[in-house]
PDB file with SEQRES, HELIX, SHEET and CRYST1 records, atoms N, CA, C and O in Angstrom:
SEQRES   1 A   73  GLU ALA GLY SER GLU ASP ILE ASP ILE LEU PRO ASN GLY          
SEQRES   2 A   73  LEU ALA PHE ILE SER SER GLY LEU LYS TYR PRO GLY VAL          
SEQRES   3 A   73  LYS SER PHE ALA PRO ASP LYS PRO GLY GLU ILE PHE LEU          
SEQRES   4 A   73  MET ASP LEU ASN GLU ASP LYS PRO ARG ALA VAL GLU LEU          
SEQRES   5 A   73  ARG ILE SER ARG GLY PHE ASP LEU ALA SER PHE ASN PRO          
SEQRES   6 A   73  HIS GLY ILE SER THR TYR VAL ASP                              
HELIX    1 AA1 LEU A   60  SER A   62  5                                   3    
SHEET    1 AA1 4 ASP A   6  ILE A   9  0                                        
SHEET    2 AA1 4 LEU A  14  SER A  19 -1                                        
SHEET    3 AA1 4 GLU A  36  ASP A  41 -1                                        
SHEET    4 AA1 4 VAL A  50  GLU A  51 -1                                        
CRYST1    1.000    1.000    1.000  90.00  90.00  90.00 P 1           1          
ATOM      1  N   GLU A   1      -1.507  20.813  10.486  1.00  0.00           N  
ATOM      2  CA  GLU A   1      -1.711  20.885  11.931  1.00  0.00           C  
ATOM      3  C   GLU A   1      -0.711  20.017  12.688  1.00  0.00           C  
ATOM      4  O   GLU A   1      -0.198  20.432  13.727  1.00  0.00           O  
ATOM      5  N   ALA A   2      -0.429  18.824  12.182  1.00  0.00           N  
ATOM      6  CA  ALA A   2       0.490  17.937  12.898  1.00  0.00           C  
ATOM      7  C   ALA A   2       1.531  17.372  11.941  1.00  0.00           C  
ATOM      8  O   ALA A   2       1.946  16.222  12.085  1.00  0.00           O  
ATOM      9  N   GLY A   3       1.955  18.172  10.965  1.00  0.00           N  
ATOM     10  CA  GLY A   3       2.932  17.699   9.978  1.00  0.00           C  
ATOM     11  C   GLY A   3       4.333  18.109  10.348  1.00  0.00           C  
ATOM     12  O   GLY A   3       4.733  18.003  11.508  1.00  0.00           O  
ATOM     13  N   SER A   4       5.075  18.575   9.376  1.00  0.00           N  
ATOM     14  CA  SER A   4       6.461  18.957   9.631  1.00  0.00           C  
ATOM     15  C   SER A   4       6.509  20.193  10.522  1.00  0.00           C  
ATOM     16  O   SER A   4       5.571  20.989  10.573  1.00  0.00           O  
ATOM     17  N   GLU A   5       7.636  20.326  11.224  1.00  0.00           N  
ATOM     18  CA  GLU A   5       7.775  21.448  12.152  1.00  0.00           C  
ATOM     19  C   GLU A   5       8.363  22.661  11.448  1.00  0.00           C  
ATOM     20  O   GLU A   5       7.959  23.792  11.717  1.00  0.00           O  
ATOM     21  N   ASP A   6       9.321  22.431  10.542  1.00  0.00           N  
ATOM     22  CA  ASP A   6       9.964  23.568   9.882  1.00  0.00           C  
ATOM     23  C   ASP A   6      10.562  23.100   8.556  1.00  0.00           C  
ATOM     24  O   ASP A   6      10.752  21.904   8.334  1.00  0.00           O  
ATOM     25  N   ILE A   7      10.852  24.058   7.686  1.00  0.00           N  
ATOM     26  CA  ILE A   7      11.441  23.753   6.385  1.00  0.00           C  
ATOM     27  C   ILE A   7      12.427  24.861   6.040  1.00  0.00           C  
ATOM     28  O   ILE A   7      12.194  26.031   6.342  1.00  0.00           O  
ATOM     29  N   ASP A   8      13.535  24.476   5.401  1.00  0.00           N  
ATOM     30  CA  ASP A   8      14.509  25.450   4.926  1.00  0.00           C  
ATOM     31  C   ASP A   8      14.844  25.077   3.487  1.00  0.00           C  
ATOM     32  O   ASP A   8      15.260  23.950   3.216  1.00  0.00           O  
ATOM     33  N   ILE A   9      14.666  26.011   2.570  1.00  0.00           N  
ATOM     34  CA  ILE A   9      14.878  25.749   1.148  1.00  0.00           C  
ATOM     35  C   ILE A   9      16.156  26.448   0.691  1.00  0.00           C  
ATOM     36  O   ILE A   9      16.310  27.660   0.848  1.00  0.00           O  
ATOM     37  N   LEU A  10      17.068  25.660   0.122  1.00  0.00           N  
ATOM     38  CA  LEU A  10      18.330  26.197  -0.389  1.00  0.00           C  
ATOM     39  C   LEU A  10      18.107  26.858  -1.746  1.00  0.00           C  
ATOM     40  O   LEU A  10      17.116  26.565  -2.415  1.00  0.00           O  
ATOM     41  N   PRO A  11      19.011  27.744  -2.162  1.00  0.00           N  
ATOM     42  CA  PRO A  11      18.863  28.396  -3.470  1.00  0.00           C  
ATOM     43  C   PRO A  11      18.794  27.418  -4.647  1.00  0.00           C  
ATOM     44  O   PRO A  11      18.234  27.755  -5.690  1.00  0.00           O  
ATOM     45  N   ASN A  12      19.356  26.212  -4.495  1.00  0.00           N  
ATOM     46  CA  ASN A  12      19.341  25.236  -5.585  1.00  0.00           C  
ATOM     47  C   ASN A  12      18.059  24.397  -5.626  1.00  0.00           C  
ATOM     48  O   ASN A  12      17.939  23.501  -6.461  1.00  0.00           O  
ATOM     49  N   GLY A  13      17.105  24.677  -4.737  1.00  0.00           N  
ATOM     50  CA  GLY A  13      15.829  23.984  -4.758  1.00  0.00           C  
ATOM     51  C   GLY A  13      15.727  22.786  -3.850  1.00  0.00           C  
ATOM     52  O   GLY A  13      14.684  22.133  -3.823  1.00  0.00           O  
ATOM     53  N   LEU A  14      16.777  22.465  -3.096  1.00  0.00           N  
ATOM     54  CA  LEU A  14      16.686  21.372  -2.129  1.00  0.00           C  
ATOM     55  C   LEU A  14      16.056  21.903  -0.848  1.00  0.00           C  
ATOM     56  O   LEU A  14      16.424  22.966  -0.348  1.00  0.00           O  
ATOM     57  N   ALA A  15      15.106  21.146  -0.332  1.00  0.00           N  
ATOM     58  CA  ALA A  15      14.406  21.545   0.890  1.00  0.00           C  
ATOM     59  C   ALA A  15      14.690  20.537   1.990  1.00  0.00           C  
ATOM     60  O   ALA A  15      14.550  19.331   1.787  1.00  0.00           O  
ATOM     61  N   PHE A  16      15.087  21.029   3.149  1.00  0.00           N  
ATOM     62  CA  PHE A  16      15.282  20.200   4.331  1.00  0.00           C  
ATOM     63  C   PHE A  16      14.097  20.435   5.265  1.00  0.00           C  
ATOM     64  O   PHE A  16      13.731  21.576   5.545  1.00  0.00           O  
ATOM     65  N   ILE A  17      13.510  19.352   5.738  1.00  0.00           N  
ATOM     66  CA  ILE A  17      12.281  19.419   6.520  1.00  0.00           C  
ATOM     67  C   ILE A  17      12.492  18.704   7.848  1.00  0.00           C  
ATOM     68  O   ILE A  17      12.910  17.547   7.868  1.00  0.00           O  
ATOM     69  N   SER A  18      12.207  19.384   8.956  1.00  0.00           N  
ATOM     70  CA  SER A  18      12.272  18.730  10.265  1.00  0.00           C  
ATOM     71  C   SER A  18      10.874  18.273  10.647  1.00  0.00           C  
ATOM     72  O   SER A  18       9.884  18.950  10.368  1.00  0.00           O  
ATOM     73  N   SER A  19      10.809  17.118  11.286  1.00  0.00           N  
ATOM     74  CA  SER A  19       9.527  16.536  11.643  1.00  0.00           C  
ATOM     75  C   SER A  19       9.670  15.746  12.942  1.00  0.00           C  
ATOM     76  O   SER A  19      10.754  15.272  13.283  1.00  0.00           O  
ATOM     77  N   GLY A  20       8.576  15.618  13.643  1.00  0.00           N  
ATOM     78  CA  GLY A  20       8.577  14.788  14.844  1.00  0.00           C  
ATOM     79  C   GLY A  20       8.650  15.558  16.144  1.00  0.00           C  
ATOM     80  O   GLY A  20       8.965  14.972  17.180  1.00  0.00           O  
ATOM     81  N   LEU A  21       8.371  16.841  16.128  1.00  0.00           N  
ATOM     82  CA  LEU A  21       8.406  17.623  17.359  1.00  0.00           C  
ATOM     83  C   LEU A  21       7.389  17.097  18.350  1.00  0.00           C  
ATOM     84  O   LEU A  21       6.218  16.903  18.023  1.00  0.00           O  
ATOM     85  N   LYS A  22       7.854  16.872  19.560  1.00  0.00           N  
ATOM     86  CA  LYS A  22       6.958  16.483  20.646  1.00  0.00           C  
ATOM     87  C   LYS A  22       6.962  17.610  21.658  1.00  0.00           C  
ATOM     88  O   LYS A  22       7.997  17.953  22.229  1.00  0.00           O  
ATOM     89  N   TYR A  23       5.800  18.171  21.867  1.00  0.00           N  
ATOM     90  CA  TYR A  23       5.661  19.337  22.719  1.00  0.00           C  
ATOM     91  C   TYR A  23       4.349  19.213  23.482  1.00  0.00           C  
ATOM     92  O   TYR A  23       3.338  18.826  22.896  1.00  0.00           O  
ATOM     93  N   PRO A  24       4.340  19.530  24.762  1.00  0.00           N  
ATOM     94  CA  PRO A  24       3.087  19.414  25.527  1.00  0.00           C  
ATOM     95  C   PRO A  24       1.950  20.193  24.869  1.00  0.00           C  
ATOM     96  O   PRO A  24       2.098  21.366  24.526  1.00  0.00           O  
ATOM     97  N   GLY A  25       0.820  19.523  24.700  1.00  0.00           N  
ATOM     98  CA  GLY A  25      -0.350  20.166  24.116  1.00  0.00           C  
ATOM     99  C   GLY A  25      -0.431  20.067  22.613  1.00  0.00           C  
ATOM    100  O   GLY A  25      -1.448  20.444  22.031  1.00  0.00           O  
ATOM    101  N   VAL A  26       0.630  19.562  21.950  1.00  0.00           N  
ATOM    102  CA  VAL A  26       0.630  19.411  20.508  1.00  0.00           C  
ATOM    103  C   VAL A  26       0.448  17.931  20.190  1.00  0.00           C  
ATOM    104  O   VAL A  26       1.195  17.089  20.687  1.00  0.00           O  
ATOM    105  N   LYS A  27      -0.546  17.616  19.360  1.00  0.00           N  
ATOM    106  CA  LYS A  27      -0.839  16.224  19.020  1.00  0.00           C  
ATOM    107  C   LYS A  27       0.321  15.613  18.243  1.00  0.00           C  
ATOM    108  O   LYS A  27       0.872  16.236  17.335  1.00  0.00           O  
ATOM    109  N   SER A  28       0.685  14.381  18.611  1.00  0.00           N  
ATOM    110  CA  SER A  28       1.724  13.637  17.904  1.00  0.00           C  
ATOM    111  C   SER A  28       1.111  12.338  17.388  1.00  0.00           C  
ATOM    112  O   SER A  28       0.539  11.565  18.157  1.00  0.00           O  
ATOM    113  N   PHE A  29       1.236  12.103  16.069  1.00  0.00           N  
ATOM    114  CA  PHE A  29       0.704  10.874  15.493  1.00  0.00           C  
ATOM    115  C   PHE A  29       1.615   9.680  15.768  1.00  0.00           C  
ATOM    116  O   PHE A  29       1.186   8.536  15.618  1.00  0.00           O  
ATOM    117  N   ALA A  30       2.845   9.922  16.161  1.00  0.00           N  
ATOM    118  CA  ALA A  30       3.793   8.847  16.457  1.00  0.00           C  
ATOM    119  C   ALA A  30       4.590   9.211  17.705  1.00  0.00           C  
ATOM    120  O   ALA A  30       5.778   9.518  17.609  1.00  0.00           O  
ATOM    121  N   PRO A  31       3.957   9.179  18.871  1.00  0.00           N  
ATOM    122  CA  PRO A  31       4.628   9.644  20.092  1.00  0.00           C  
ATOM    123  C   PRO A  31       5.860   8.835  20.477  1.00  0.00           C  
ATOM    124  O   PRO A  31       6.729   9.347  21.183  1.00  0.00           O  
ATOM    125  N   ASP A  32       5.959   7.585  20.031  1.00  0.00           N  
ATOM    126  CA  ASP A  32       7.110   6.754  20.385  1.00  0.00           C  
ATOM    127  C   ASP A  32       8.209   6.760  19.322  1.00  0.00           C  
ATOM    128  O   ASP A  32       9.236   6.102  19.490  1.00  0.00           O  
ATOM    129  N   LYS A  33       8.001   7.492  18.238  1.00  0.00           N  
ATOM    130  CA  LYS A  33       8.966   7.538  17.144  1.00  0.00           C  
ATOM    131  C   LYS A  33       9.842   8.784  17.292  1.00  0.00           C  
ATOM    132  O   LYS A  33       9.326   9.865  17.577  1.00  0.00           O  
ATOM    133  N   PRO A  34      11.163   8.649  17.101  1.00  0.00           N  
ATOM    134  CA  PRO A  34      12.028   9.830  17.211  1.00  0.00           C  
ATOM    135  C   PRO A  34      11.803  10.801  16.059  1.00  0.00           C  
ATOM    136  O   PRO A  34      11.144  10.468  15.073  1.00  0.00           O  
ATOM    137  N   GLY A  35      12.345  11.982  16.188  1.00  0.00           N  
ATOM    138  CA  GLY A  35      12.237  12.985  15.139  1.00  0.00           C  
ATOM    139  C   GLY A  35      12.966  12.558  13.886  1.00  0.00           C  
ATOM    140  O   GLY A  35      13.752  11.611  13.900  1.00  0.00           O  
ATOM    141  N   GLU A  36      12.697  13.270  12.795  1.00  0.00           N  
ATOM    142  CA  GLU A  36      13.286  12.929  11.506  1.00  0.00           C  
ATOM    143  C   GLU A  36      13.637  14.189  10.729  1.00  0.00           C  
ATOM    144  O   GLU A  36      13.095  15.265  10.979  1.00  0.00           O  
ATOM    145  N   ILE A  37      14.553  14.031   9.783  1.00  0.00           N  
ATOM    146  CA  ILE A  37      14.871  15.083   8.822  1.00  0.00           C  
ATOM    147  C   ILE A  37      14.617  14.495   7.437  1.00  0.00           C  
ATOM    148  O   ILE A  37      15.065  13.391   7.128  1.00  0.00           O  
ATOM    149  N   PHE A  38      13.899  15.238   6.618  1.00  0.00           N  
ATOM    150  CA  PHE A  38      13.588  14.804   5.262  1.00  0.00           C  
ATOM    151  C   PHE A  38      14.244  15.750   4.270  1.00  0.00           C  
ATOM    152  O   PHE A  38      14.529  16.905   4.588  1.00  0.00           O  
ATOM    153  N   LEU A  39      14.480  15.245   3.062  1.00  0.00           N  
ATOM    154  CA  LEU A  39      15.016  16.046   1.964  1.00  0.00           C  
ATOM    155  C   LEU A  39      14.040  15.963   0.803  1.00  0.00           C  
ATOM    156  O   LEU A  39      13.548  14.885   0.470  1.00  0.00           O  
ATOM    157  N   MET A  40      13.761  17.106   0.188  1.00  0.00           N  
ATOM    158  CA  MET A  40      12.873  17.146  -0.966  1.00  0.00           C  
ATOM    159  C   MET A  40      13.527  18.010  -2.034  1.00  0.00           C  
ATOM    160  O   MET A  40      13.961  19.129  -1.761  1.00  0.00           O  
ATOM    161  N   ASP A  41      13.593  17.481  -3.257  1.00  0.00           N  
ATOM    162  CA  ASP A  41      14.151  18.232  -4.382  1.00  0.00           C  
ATOM    163  C   ASP A  41      12.992  18.896  -5.123  1.00  0.00           C  
ATOM    164  O   ASP A  41      12.250  18.232  -5.847  1.00  0.00           O  
ATOM    165  N   LEU A  42      12.844  20.186  -4.941  1.00  0.00           N  
ATOM    166  CA  LEU A  42      11.730  20.919  -5.525  1.00  0.00           C  
ATOM    167  C   LEU A  42      11.890  21.141  -7.023  1.00  0.00           C  
ATOM    168  O   LEU A  42      10.994  21.691  -7.664  1.00  0.00           O  
ATOM    169  N   ASN A  43      13.028  20.717  -7.596  1.00  0.00           N  
ATOM    170  CA  ASN A  43      13.238  20.807  -9.038  1.00  0.00           C  
ATOM    171  C   ASN A  43      12.593  19.640  -9.790  1.00  0.00           C  
ATOM    172  O   ASN A  43      12.439  19.698 -11.010  1.00  0.00           O  
ATOM    173  N   GLU A  44      12.223  18.602  -9.079  1.00  0.00           N  
ATOM    174  CA  GLU A  44      11.622  17.425  -9.705  1.00  0.00           C  
ATOM    175  C   GLU A  44      10.180  17.721 -10.104  1.00  0.00           C  
ATOM    176  O   GLU A  44       9.521  18.563  -9.495  1.00  0.00           O  
ATOM    177  N   ASP A  45       9.696  17.025 -11.131  1.00  0.00           N  
ATOM    178  CA  ASP A  45       8.307  17.198 -11.570  1.00  0.00           C  
ATOM    179  C   ASP A  45       7.318  16.823 -10.472  1.00  0.00           C  
ATOM    180  O   ASP A  45       6.314  17.507 -10.271  1.00  0.00           O  
ATOM    181  N   LYS A  46       7.605  15.746  -9.772  1.00  0.00           N  
ATOM    182  CA  LYS A  46       6.751  15.298  -8.670  1.00  0.00           C  
ATOM    183  C   LYS A  46       7.625  15.115  -7.429  1.00  0.00           C  
ATOM    184  O   LYS A  46       7.993  13.990  -7.089  1.00  0.00           O  
ATOM    185  N   PRO A  47       7.957  16.214  -6.754  1.00  0.00           N  
ATOM    186  CA  PRO A  47       8.848  16.114  -5.589  1.00  0.00           C  
ATOM    187  C   PRO A  47       8.228  15.258  -4.489  1.00  0.00           C  
ATOM    188  O   PRO A  47       7.019  15.289  -4.259  1.00  0.00           O  
ATOM    189  N   ARG A  48       9.085  14.492  -3.815  1.00  0.00           N  
ATOM    190  CA  ARG A  48       8.626  13.712  -2.671  1.00  0.00           C  
ATOM    191  C   ARG A  48       9.677  13.795  -1.578  1.00  0.00           C  
ATOM    192  O   ARG A  48      10.874  13.886  -1.852  1.00  0.00           O  
ATOM    193  N   ALA A  49       9.220  13.764  -0.355  1.00  0.00           N  
ATOM    194  CA  ALA A  49      10.121  13.842   0.786  1.00  0.00           C  
ATOM    195  C   ALA A  49      10.755  12.476   1.030  1.00  0.00           C  
ATOM    196  O   ALA A  49      10.068  11.456   1.064  1.00  0.00           O  
ATOM    197  N   VAL A  50      12.082  12.472   1.198  1.00  0.00           N  
ATOM    198  CA  VAL A  50      12.840  11.257   1.467  1.00  0.00           C  
ATOM    199  C   VAL A  50      13.505  11.423   2.829  1.00  0.00           C  
ATOM    200  O   VAL A  50      14.191  12.414   3.078  1.00  0.00           O  
ATOM    201  N   GLU A  51      13.297  10.445   3.704  1.00  0.00           N  
ATOM    202  CA  GLU A  51      13.897  10.519   5.038  1.00  0.00           C  
ATOM    203  C   GLU A  51      15.410  10.357   4.932  1.00  0.00           C  
ATOM    204  O   GLU A  51      15.897   9.438   4.274  1.00  0.00           O  
ATOM    205  N   LEU A  52      16.152  11.256   5.583  1.00  0.00           N  
ATOM    206  CA  LEU A  52      17.606  11.154   5.606  1.00  0.00           C  
ATOM    207  C   LEU A  52      18.038  10.225   6.738  1.00  0.00           C  
ATOM    208  O   LEU A  52      17.472  10.250   7.831  1.00  0.00           O  
ATOM    209  N   ARG A  53      19.036   9.419   6.461  1.00  0.00           N  
ATOM    210  CA  ARG A  53      19.579   8.520   7.481  1.00  0.00           C  
ATOM    211  C   ARG A  53      20.491   9.330   8.396  1.00  0.00           C  
ATOM    212  O   ARG A  53      21.316  10.112   7.924  1.00  0.00           O  
ATOM    213  N   ILE A  54      20.343   9.144   9.679  1.00  0.00           N  
ATOM    214  CA  ILE A  54      21.148   9.877  10.653  1.00  0.00           C  
ATOM    215  C   ILE A  54      22.324   8.998  11.073  1.00  0.00           C  
ATOM    216  O   ILE A  54      22.166   7.797  11.292  1.00  0.00           O  
ATOM    217  N   SER A  55      23.485   9.598  11.180  1.00  0.00           N  
ATOM    218  CA  SER A  55      24.728   8.882  11.468  1.00  0.00           C  
ATOM    219  C   SER A  55      24.662   8.058  12.744  1.00  0.00           C  
ATOM    220  O   SER A  55      23.959   8.397  13.696  1.00  0.00           O  
ATOM    221  N   ARG A  56      25.417   6.962  12.733  1.00  0.00           N  
ATOM    222  CA  ARG A  56      25.555   6.137  13.934  1.00  0.00           C  
ATOM    223  C   ARG A  56      26.193   6.965  15.030  1.00  0.00           C  
ATOM    224  O   ARG A  56      26.980   7.871  14.758  1.00  0.00           O  
ATOM    225  N   GLY A  57      25.854   6.653  16.262  1.00  0.00           N  
ATOM    226  CA  GLY A  57      26.430   7.366  17.389  1.00  0.00           C  
ATOM    227  C   GLY A  57      25.596   8.564  17.823  1.00  0.00           C  
ATOM    228  O   GLY A  57      25.812   9.119  18.901  1.00  0.00           O  
ATOM    229  N   PHE A  58      24.649   8.961  16.990  1.00  0.00           N  
ATOM    230  CA  PHE A  58      23.763  10.075  17.324  1.00  0.00           C  
ATOM    231  C   PHE A  58      22.659   9.551  18.233  1.00  0.00           C  
ATOM    232  O   PHE A  58      22.131   8.465  17.993  1.00  0.00           O  
ATOM    233  N   ASP A  59      22.303  10.297  19.268  1.00  0.00           N  
ATOM    234  CA  ASP A  59      21.252   9.870  20.201  1.00  0.00           C  
ATOM    235  C   ASP A  59      19.890  10.084  19.549  1.00  0.00           C  
ATOM    236  O   ASP A  59      19.205  11.069  19.826  1.00  0.00           O  
ATOM    237  N   LEU A  60      19.512   9.164  18.693  1.00  0.00           N  
ATOM    238  CA  LEU A  60      18.274   9.273  17.935  1.00  0.00           C  
ATOM    239  C   LEU A  60      17.037   9.194  18.828  1.00  0.00           C  
ATOM    240  O   LEU A  60      16.015   9.813  18.531  1.00  0.00           O  
ATOM    241  N   ALA A  61      17.127   8.439  19.915  1.00  0.00           N  
ATOM    242  CA  ALA A  61      15.972   8.253  20.791  1.00  0.00           C  
ATOM    243  C   ALA A  61      15.472   9.575  21.372  1.00  0.00           C  
ATOM    244  O   ALA A  61      14.279   9.726  21.637  1.00  0.00           O  
ATOM    245  N   SER A  62      16.379  10.530  21.568  1.00  0.00           N  
ATOM    246  CA  SER A  62      15.969  11.814  22.152  1.00  0.00           C  
ATOM    247  C   SER A  62      15.884  12.924  21.107  1.00  0.00           C  
ATOM    248  O   SER A  62      15.720  14.092  21.461  1.00  0.00           O  
ATOM    249  N   PHE A  63      15.992  12.577  19.833  1.00  0.00           N  
ATOM    250  CA  PHE A  63      15.954  13.584  18.767  1.00  0.00           C  
ATOM    251  C   PHE A  63      14.545  14.160  18.649  1.00  0.00           C  
ATOM    252  O   PHE A  63      13.593  13.451  18.323  1.00  0.00           O  
ATOM    253  N   ASN A  64      14.434  15.445  18.918  1.00  0.00           N  
ATOM    254  CA  ASN A  64      13.153  16.141  18.965  1.00  0.00           C  
ATOM    255  C   ASN A  64      13.332  17.484  18.257  1.00  0.00           C  
ATOM    256  O   ASN A  64      13.374  18.526  18.911  1.00  0.00           O  
ATOM    257  N   PRO A  65      13.441  17.469  16.900  1.00  0.00           N  
ATOM    258  CA  PRO A  65      13.800  18.690  16.184  1.00  0.00           C  
ATOM    259  C   PRO A  65      12.751  19.793  16.272  1.00  0.00           C  
ATOM    260  O   PRO A  65      11.564  19.573  16.030  1.00  0.00           O  
ATOM    261  N   HIS A  66      13.220  20.968  16.620  1.00  0.00           N  
ATOM    262  CA  HIS A  66      12.360  22.150  16.671  1.00  0.00           C  
ATOM    263  C   HIS A  66      13.019  23.218  15.824  1.00  0.00           C  
ATOM    264  O   HIS A  66      13.866  23.979  16.292  1.00  0.00           O  
ATOM    265  N   GLY A  67      12.611  23.257  14.563  1.00  0.00           N  
ATOM    266  CA  GLY A  67      13.203  24.206  13.637  1.00  0.00           C  
ATOM    267  C   GLY A  67      14.337  23.564  12.860  1.00  0.00           C  
ATOM    268  O   GLY A  67      14.791  22.466  13.181  1.00  0.00           O  
ATOM    269  N   ILE A  68      14.781  24.263  11.843  1.00  0.00           N  
ATOM    270  CA  ILE A  68      15.925  23.819  11.054  1.00  0.00           C  
ATOM    271  C   ILE A  68      16.463  25.025  10.302  1.00  0.00           C  
ATOM    272  O   ILE A  68      15.706  25.905   9.892  1.00  0.00           O  
ATOM    273  N   SER A  69      17.770  25.055  10.127  1.00  0.00           N  
ATOM    274  CA  SER A  69      18.370  26.100   9.303  1.00  0.00           C  
ATOM    275  C   SER A  69      19.592  25.494   8.627  1.00  0.00           C  
ATOM    276  O   SER A  69      20.134  24.490   9.089  1.00  0.00           O  
ATOM    277  N   THR A  70      20.017  26.103   7.541  1.00  0.00           N  
ATOM    278  CA  THR A  70      21.167  25.622   6.800  1.00  0.00           C  
ATOM    279  C   THR A  70      22.184  26.740   6.662  1.00  0.00           C  
ATOM    280  O   THR A  70      21.857  27.921   6.774  1.00  0.00           O  
ATOM    281  N   TYR A  71      23.418  26.345   6.417  1.00  0.00           N  
ATOM    282  CA  TYR A  71      24.488  27.293   6.184  1.00  0.00           C  
ATOM    283  C   TYR A  71      25.148  26.908   4.872  1.00  0.00           C  
ATOM    284  O   TYR A  71      25.598  25.771   4.730  1.00  0.00           O  
ATOM    285  N   VAL A  72      25.217  27.800   3.929  1.00  0.00           N  
ATOM    286  CA  VAL A  72      25.858  27.555   2.657  1.00  0.00           C  
ATOM    287  C   VAL A  72      27.174  28.307   2.640  1.00  0.00           C  
ATOM    288  O   VAL A  72      27.199  29.523   2.829  1.00  0.00           O  
ATOM    289  N   ASP A  73      28.261  27.597   2.418  1.00  0.00           N  
ATOM    290  CA  ASP A  73      29.598  28.194   2.415  1.00  0.00           C  
ATOM    291  C   ASP A  73      30.062  28.393   0.988  1.00  0.00           C  
ATOM    292  O   ASP A  73      31.167  28.886   0.761  1.00  0.00           O  
TER     293      ASP A  73                                                      
END                                                                             
């Protein structure tokens, strides 16, 4: 109900997860925390989501991810 917003799974089993969407009418457990992107390796016996560090210079305070997609070249 109030977990990740979206997930995209690559053919190699890596999953990217967007979290932290703030939207009117949707409950937020951390309203003052910026959005996050997590990585999960679904090939592991006990996969766990690991928060990815976002590069310096990115406006993290306004990061409000809604959806996620990947491009494989």
